[in-house]
C-alpha positions as YAML, in Angstrom:
chain: A
units: angstrom
residues:
- id: 1
  name: UNK
  ca: [-20.26, 3.54, -27.66]
- id: 2
  name: UNK
  ca: [-21.08, 1.12, -24.91]
- id: 3
  name: UNK
  ca: [-18.41, 0.95, -22.24]
- id: 4
  name: UNK
  ca: [-17.26, -2.65, -22.38]
- id: 5
  name: UNK
  ca: [-15.92, -2.49, -18.88]
- id: 6
  name: UNK
  ca: [-18.96, -1.35, -17.16]
- id: 7
  name: UNK
  ca: [-20.25, -5.06, -16.37]
- id: 8
  name: UNK
  ca: [-16.75, -5.98, -14.72]
- id: 9
  name: UNK
  ca: [-16.12, -3.12, -12.21]
- id: 10
  name: UNK
  ca: [-16.71, 0.34, -11.25]
- id: 11
  name: UNK
  ca: [-14.84, 2.58, -13.82]
- id: 12
  name: UNK
  ca: [-12.17, 4.97, -12.40]
- id: 13
  name: UNK
  ca: [-13.97, 8.01, -13.37]
- id: 14
  name: UNK
  ca: [-16.66, 7.11, -10.55]
- id: 15
  name: UNK
  ca: [-13.86, 6.84, -7.86]
- id: 16
  name: UNK
  ca: [-12.54, 9.49, -5.71]
- id: 17
  name: UNK
  ca: [-9.73, 11.92, -6.92]
- id: 18
  name: UNK
  ca: [-6.85, 9.89, -5.43]
- id: 19
  name: UNK
  ca: [-8.13, 6.83, -7.06]
- id: 20
  name: UNK
  ca: [-8.33, 8.43, -10.53]
- id: 21
  name: UNK
  ca: [-5.02, 10.18, -9.76]
- id: 22
  name: UNK
  ca: [-3.33, 6.91, -8.80]
- id: 23
  name: UNK
  ca: [-4.62, 5.08, -11.71]
- id: 24
  name: UNK
  ca: [-3.49, 7.86, -14.36]
- id: 25
  name: UNK
  ca: [-0.03, 7.88, -13.01]
- id: 26
  name: UNK
  ca: [0.28, 3.97, -12.92]
- id: 27
  name: UNK
  ca: [-0.85, 3.77, -16.57]
- id: 28
  name: UNK
  ca: [1.72, 6.54, -18.09]
- id: 29
  name: UNK
  ca: [4.38, 4.97, -15.79]
- id: 30
  name: UNK
  ca: [3.75, 1.74, -17.40]
- id: 31
  name: UNK
  ca: [3.60, 3.49, -21.16]
- id: 32
  name: UNK
  ca: [6.63, 5.02, -20.72]
- id: 33
  name: UNK
  ca: [8.07, 1.76, -19.47]
- id: 34
  name: UNK
  ca: [7.07, -0.15, -22.60]
- id: 35
  name: UNK
  ca: [8.46, 2.55, -24.61]
- id: 36
  name: UNK
  ca: [11.95, 2.06, -22.88]
- id: 37
  name: UNK
  ca: [11.45, -1.70, -22.96]
- id: 38
  name: UNK
  ca: [10.73, -1.32, -26.77]
- id: 39
  name: UNK
  ca: [13.85, 0.67, -27.00]
- id: 40
  name: UNK
  ca: [16.28, -1.37, -25.23]
- id: 41
  name: UNK
  ca: [14.92, -4.60, -27.17]
- id: 42
  name: UNK
  ca: [15.94, -2.90, -30.48]
- id: 43
  name: UNK
  ca: [19.21, -1.94, -29.34]
- id: 44
  name: UNK
  ca: [19.92, -5.51, -28.11]
- id: 45
  name: UNK
  ca: [18.86, -6.71, -31.40]
- id: 46
  name: UNK
  ca: [20.95, -4.36, -33.48]
- id: 47
  name: UNK
  ca: [23.86, -5.26, -31.31]
- id: 48
  name: UNK
  ca: [23.54, -9.03, -31.16]
- id: 49
  name: UNK
  ca: [21.40, -10.27, -34.28]
- id: 50
  name: UNK
  ca: [22.37, -10.22, -38.01]
- id: 51
  name: UNK
  ca: [19.87, -7.30, -38.54]
- id: 52
  name: UNK
  ca: [20.71, -7.08, -42.13]
- id: 53
  name: UNK
  ca: [19.98, -10.68, -42.79]
- id: 54
  name: UNK
  ca: [16.57, -10.52, -40.87]
- id: 55
  name: UNK
  ca: [15.19, -7.32, -42.25]
- id: 56
  name: UNK
  ca: [16.16, -8.76, -45.93]
- id: 57
  name: UNK
  ca: [14.14, -11.65, -45.02]
- id: 58
  name: UNK
  ca: [11.44, -9.71, -43.72]
- id: 59
  name: UNK
  ca: [11.25, -7.27, -46.46]
- id: 60
  name: UNK
  ca: [11.21, -9.83, -49.36]
- id: 61
  name: UNK
  ca: [7.50, -8.96, -49.17]
- id: 62
  name: UNK
  ca: [7.14, -5.51, -47.43]
- id: 63
  name: UNK
  ca: [3.32, -5.15, -47.76]
- id: 64
  name: UNK
  ca: [2.96, -8.67, -45.61]
- id: 65
  name: UNK
  ca: [5.06, -6.99, -43.03]
- id: 66
  name: UNK
  ca: [2.57, -3.97, -42.96]
- id: 67
  name: UNK
  ca: [-0.45, -6.75, -42.63]
- id: 68
  name: UNK
  ca: [1.70, -8.07, -39.72]
- id: 69
  name: UNK
  ca: [1.95, -4.54, -38.21]
- id: 70
  name: UNK
  ca: [-2.06, -3.88, -38.34]
- id: 71
  name: UNK
  ca: [-2.81, -7.35, -37.19]
- id: 72
  name: UNK
  ca: [-0.46, -6.67, -34.16]
- id: 73
  name: UNK
  ca: [-2.14, -3.43, -33.56]
- id: 74
  name: UNK
  ca: [-5.27, -5.29, -33.12]
- id: 75
  name: UNK
  ca: [-3.92, -8.21, -31.25]
- id: 76
  name: UNK
  ca: [-2.93, -5.14, -28.74]
- id: 77
  name: UNK
  ca: [-6.04, -3.72, -28.57]
- id: 78
  name: UNK
  ca: [-7.86, -7.00, -27.91]
- id: 79
  name: UNK
  ca: [-5.29, -8.16, -25.42]
- id: 80
  name: UNK
  ca: [-5.88, -4.76, -23.51]
- id: 81
  name: UNK
  ca: [-9.74, -5.58, -23.40]
- id: 82
  name: UNK
  ca: [-9.79, -9.07, -22.24]
- id: 83
  name: UNK
  ca: [-6.65, -9.30, -19.97]
- id: 84
  name: UNK
  ca: [-8.37, -9.14, -16.33]
- id: 85
  name: UNK
  ca: [-5.95, -10.31, -13.68]
- id: 86
  name: UNK
  ca: [-2.66, -8.30, -13.05]
- id: 87
  name: UNK
  ca: [-0.24, -11.27, -14.16]
- id: 88
  name: UNK
  ca: [-2.11, -11.61, -17.65]
- id: 89
  name: UNK
  ca: [-2.04, -7.92, -18.13]
- id: 90
  name: UNK
  ca: [1.88, -7.98, -17.54]
- id: 91
  name: UNK
  ca: [2.16, -11.00, -19.76]
- id: 92
  name: UNK
  ca: [0.11, -9.39, -22.43]
- id: 93
  name: UNK
  ca: [1.98, -6.09, -22.46]
- id: 94
  name: UNK
  ca: [5.60, -7.90, -22.38]
- id: 95
  name: UNK
  ca: [4.60, -10.34, -25.37]
- id: 96
  name: UNK
  ca: [3.18, -7.34, -27.35]
- id: 97
  name: UNK
  ca: [6.22, -5.05, -26.78]
- id: 98
  name: UNK
  ca: [8.56, -8.06, -28.05]
- id: 99
  name: UNK
  ca: [6.31, -8.75, -31.01]
- id: 100
  name: UNK
  ca: [6.36, -4.96, -31.99]
- id: 101
  name: UNK
  ca: [10.21, -4.86, -31.58]
- id: 102
  name: UNK
  ca: [10.53, -7.80, -34.07]
- id: 103
  name: UNK
  ca: [8.01, -6.18, -36.62]
- id: 104
  name: UNK
  ca: [9.63, -2.93, -36.35]
- id: 105
  name: UNK
  ca: [13.25, -4.42, -36.94]
- id: 106
  name: UNK
  ca: [13.44, -4.08, -40.97]
- id: 107
  name: UNK
  ca: [11.82, -0.42, -40.80]
- id: 108
  name: UNK
  ca: [14.29, 0.53, -38.38]
- id: 109
  name: UNK
  ca: [17.09, -1.11, -40.27]
- id: 110
  name: UNK
  ca: [16.37, 0.86, -43.52]
- id: 111
  name: UNK
  ca: [15.99, 3.94, -41.50]
- id: 112
  name: UNK
  ca: [19.27, 3.55, -39.80]
- id: 113
  name: UNK
  ca: [21.19, 2.29, -43.26]
- id: 114
  name: UNK
  ca: [19.85, 4.60, -45.56]
- id: 115
  name: UNK
  ca: [18.31, 7.81, -43.87]
- id: 116
  name: UNK
  ca: [20.34, 8.62, -40.65]
- id: 117
  name: UNK
  ca: [18.49, 10.89, -38.33]
- id: 118
  name: UNK
  ca: [15.04, 10.02, -39.43]
- id: 119
  name: UNK
  ca: [14.40, 7.49, -36.49]
- id: 120
  name: UNK
  ca: [15.14, 10.30, -33.97]
- id: 121
  name: UNK
  ca: [13.02, 12.84, -36.02]
- id: 122
  name: UNK
  ca: [10.14, 10.38, -36.50]
- id: 123
  name: UNK
  ca: [10.28, 9.64, -32.52]
- id: 124
  name: UNK
  ca: [10.29, 13.27, -31.84]
- id: 125
  name: UNK
  ca: [7.23, 13.93, -34.16]
- id: 126
  name: UNK
  ca: [5.35, 11.03, -32.51]
- id: 127
  name: UNK
  ca: [6.25, 12.30, -28.90]
- id: 128
  name: UNK
  ca: [4.82, 15.89, -29.90]
- id: 129
  name: UNK
  ca: [1.81, 14.50, -31.45]
- id: 130
  name: UNK
  ca: [1.20, 12.14, -28.62]
- id: 131
  name: UNK
  ca: [1.65, 15.13, -26.16]
- id: 132
  name: UNK
  ca: [-0.82, 17.30, -28.03]
- id: 133
  name: UNK
  ca: [-3.54, 14.72, -28.41]
- id: 134
  name: UNK
  ca: [-3.13, 13.89, -24.68]
- id: 135
  name: UNK
  ca: [-3.50, 17.27, -23.89]
- id: 136
  name: UNK
  ca: [-6.64, 17.73, -25.81]
- id: 137
  name: UNK
  ca: [-8.26, 14.63, -24.25]
- id: 138
  name: UNK
  ca: [-7.43, 15.77, -20.88]
- id: 139
  name: UNK
  ca: [-8.45, 19.37, -21.29]
- id: 140
  name: UNK
  ca: [-11.45, 18.89, -23.17]
- id: 141
  name: UNK
  ca: [-12.69, 16.47, -20.71]
- id: 142
  name: UNK
  ca: [-14.61, 15.23, -24.09]
- id: 143
  name: UNK
  ca: [-15.68, 11.48, -24.30]
- id: 144
  name: UNK
  ca: [-14.12, 10.45, -27.17]
- id: 145
  name: UNK
  ca: [-15.68, 6.60, -27.07]
- id: 146
  name: UNK
  ca: [-17.68, 7.36, -30.24]
- id: 147
  name: UNK
  ca: [-14.48, 7.04, -32.20]
- id: 148
  name: UNK
  ca: [-14.53, 3.43, -31.23]
- id: 149
  name: UNK
  ca: [-16.76, 2.60, -34.49]
- id: 150
  name: UNK
  ca: [-14.61, 4.69, -36.62]
- id: 151
  name: UNK
  ca: [-11.42, 2.93, -35.73]
- id: 152
  name: UNK
  ca: [-13.02, -0.37, -36.33]
- id: 153
  name: UNK
  ca: [-14.42, 0.30, -39.69]
- id: 154
  name: UNK
  ca: [-11.08, 2.44, -40.76]
- id: 155
  name: UNK
  ca: [-8.83, -0.27, -39.48]
- id: 156
  name: UNK
  ca: [-10.54, -2.89, -41.55]
- id: 157
  name: UNK
  ca: [-10.48, -0.83, -44.45]
- id: 158
  name: UNK
  ca: [-6.53, -0.15, -43.91]
- id: 159
  name: UNK
  ca: [-6.22, -4.02, -43.78]
- id: 160
  name: UNK
  ca: [-8.20, -4.52, -46.68]
- id: 161
  name: UNK
  ca: [-6.27, -1.91, -48.70]
- id: 162
  name: UNK
  ca: [-2.90, -3.74, -47.55]
- id: 163
  name: UNK
  ca: [-4.28, -7.25, -48.71]
- id: 164
  name: UNK
  ca: [-5.31, -5.79, -52.25]
- id: 165
  name: UNK
  ca: [-2.07, -4.37, -52.45]
- id: 166
  name: UNK
  ca: [-0.40, -7.61, -51.81]
- id: 167
  name: UNK
  ca: [-2.65, -9.51, -54.26]
- id: 168
  name: UNK
  ca: [-2.81, -6.96, -57.20]
- id: 169
  name: UNK
  ca: [0.96, -5.81, -56.50]
- id: 170
  name: UNK
  ca: [0.48, -2.14, -56.22]
- id: 171
  name: UNK
  ca: [2.32, 0.35, -53.88]
- id: 172
  name: UNK
  ca: [0.46, 2.13, -50.85]
- id: 173
  name: UNK
  ca: [2.15, 5.60, -51.09]
- id: 174
  name: UNK
  ca: [2.57, 8.54, -48.69]
- id: 175
  name: UNK
  ca: [-0.91, 9.29, -48.79]
- id: 176
  name: UNK
  ca: [-1.88, 6.33, -47.00]
- id: 177
  name: UNK
  ca: [1.00, 6.80, -44.43]
- id: 178
  name: UNK
  ca: [-0.77, 10.08, -43.88]
- id: 179
  name: UNK
  ca: [-4.26, 8.55, -43.39]
- id: 180
  name: UNK
  ca: [-2.76, 5.99, -41.01]
- id: 181
  name: UNK
  ca: [-1.24, 8.80, -38.99]
- id: 182
  name: UNK
  ca: [-4.38, 10.30, -38.55]
- id: 183
  name: UNK
  ca: [-5.90, 7.07, -37.80]
- id: 184
  name: UNK
  ca: [-3.37, 6.66, -35.11]
- id: 185
  name: UNK
  ca: [-4.08, 9.98, -33.72]
- id: 186
  name: UNK
  ca: [-7.79, 9.06, -33.43]
- id: 187
  name: UNK
  ca: [-6.79, 5.93, -31.64]
- id: 188
  name: UNK
  ca: [-4.79, 7.83, -29.16]
- id: 189
  name: UNK
  ca: [-7.70, 10.17, -28.39]
- id: 190
  name: UNK
  ca: [-9.96, 7.28, -28.17]
- id: 191
  name: UNK
  ca: [-7.35, 5.25, -25.73]
- id: 192
  name: UNK
  ca: [-6.87, 8.34, -23.40]
- id: 193
  name: UNK
  ca: [-10.69, 8.93, -23.06]
- id: 194
  name: UNK
  ca: [-11.12, 5.23, -21.90]
- id: 195
  name: UNK
  ca: [-8.18, 5.81, -19.48]
- id: 196
  name: UNK
  ca: [-10.03, 8.76, -17.86]
- id: 197
  name: UNK
  ca: [-13.53, 7.40, -17.95]
- id: 198
  name: UNK
  ca: [-14.21, 3.71, -18.80]
- id: 199
  name: UNK
  ca: [-11.10, 1.21, -17.27]
- id: 200
  name: UNK
  ca: [-11.73, -0.02, -13.99]
- id: 201
  name: UNK
  ca: [-8.89, 1.07, -11.33]
- id: 202
  name: UNK
  ca: [-7.12, -2.47, -11.63]
- id: 203
  name: UNK
  ca: [-6.66, -2.43, -15.59]
- id: 204
  name: UNK
  ca: [-3.89, 0.20, -15.49]
- id: 205
  name: UNK
  ca: [-1.35, -2.08, -17.20]
- id: 206
  name: UNK
  ca: [-3.99, -3.04, -19.88]
- id: 207
  name: UNK
  ca: [-4.47, 0.89, -20.40]
- id: 208
  name: UNK
  ca: [-0.97, 1.17, -20.97]
- id: 209
  name: UNK
  ca: [-0.93, -1.62, -23.77]
- id: 210
  name: UNK
  ca: [-3.57, 0.04, -25.54]
- id: 211
  name: UNK
  ca: [-1.91, 3.40, -25.44]
- id: 212
  name: UNK
  ca: [1.39, 1.76, -26.44]
- id: 213
  name: UNK
  ca: [-0.05, 0.14, -29.40]
- id: 214
  name: UNK
  ca: [-1.38, 3.60, -30.40]
- id: 215
  name: UNK
  ca: [1.61, 5.55, -30.06]
- id: 216
  name: UNK
  ca: [3.55, 2.40, -31.85]
- id: 217
  name: UNK
  ca: [1.12, 2.90, -34.96]
- id: 218
  name: UNK
  ca: [1.69, 6.51, -34.83]
- id: 219
  name: UNK
  ca: [5.75, 6.23, -34.89]
- id: 220
  name: UNK
  ca: [5.60, 3.35, -37.77]
- id: 221
  name: UNK
  ca: [3.56, 5.68, -40.14]
- id: 222
  name: UNK
  ca: [5.53, 8.85, -39.19]
- id: 223
  name: UNK
  ca: [8.93, 6.83, -39.91]
- id: 224
  name: UNK
  ca: [7.52, 5.53, -42.98]
- id: 225
  name: UNK
  ca: [6.36, 8.97, -44.34]
- id: 226
  name: UNK
  ca: [9.69, 10.56, -43.33]
- id: 227
  name: UNK
  ca: [11.62, 7.83, -45.16]
- id: 228
  name: UNK
  ca: [9.44, 8.65, -48.20]
- id: 229
  name: UNK
  ca: [10.26, 12.40, -48.08]
- id: 230
  name: UNK
  ca: [13.87, 11.22, -48.18]
- id: 231
  name: UNK
  ca: [13.69, 9.39, -51.41]
...
């Protein structure tokens, strides 16, 4: 796959070891900061908003919420690609974190009310999966940018499946969630490979946004799968 940043600046992989280490540290610091901000926003939502009413309104058509989530994931990836200046990168990350917090509300409400403990279990499973995939990317030193074509094709297919489910009124079951977890895992490998090889050194906030989008995607479908297992 062509390096989408090559025409803009020297990729971090071609810089010195100190520059690469600083870029990676900044990227993952911002990723964990985004996760912490997402968690804090959800806590504030549950404390100060009528989450039951909001979740009820959003789940009138649950498949549309799934479609919104997929579109938000694409939006996050697109913002990470387009944002160049540091303020634009921070603005993109902030907007995306808030957007994801809103979209997650009904799923978290259902889990919190009807399946206590699943949020914590899904978060732990997601963290373990993310850590394992990150280790694979770091230790193998393999360039996973070839996954880009697969992710575009599979992402379009998933969105098409959601649209068809809305139109023809059928349910997307556990196998769809499993497939989307695999998709999210491939996205994490792809994003981590880009962090190691293709981003310019001044795009660490954008890199963290791309990683956050993939982690959020995995958490969403892990949580859905855990909820289905409770039924």
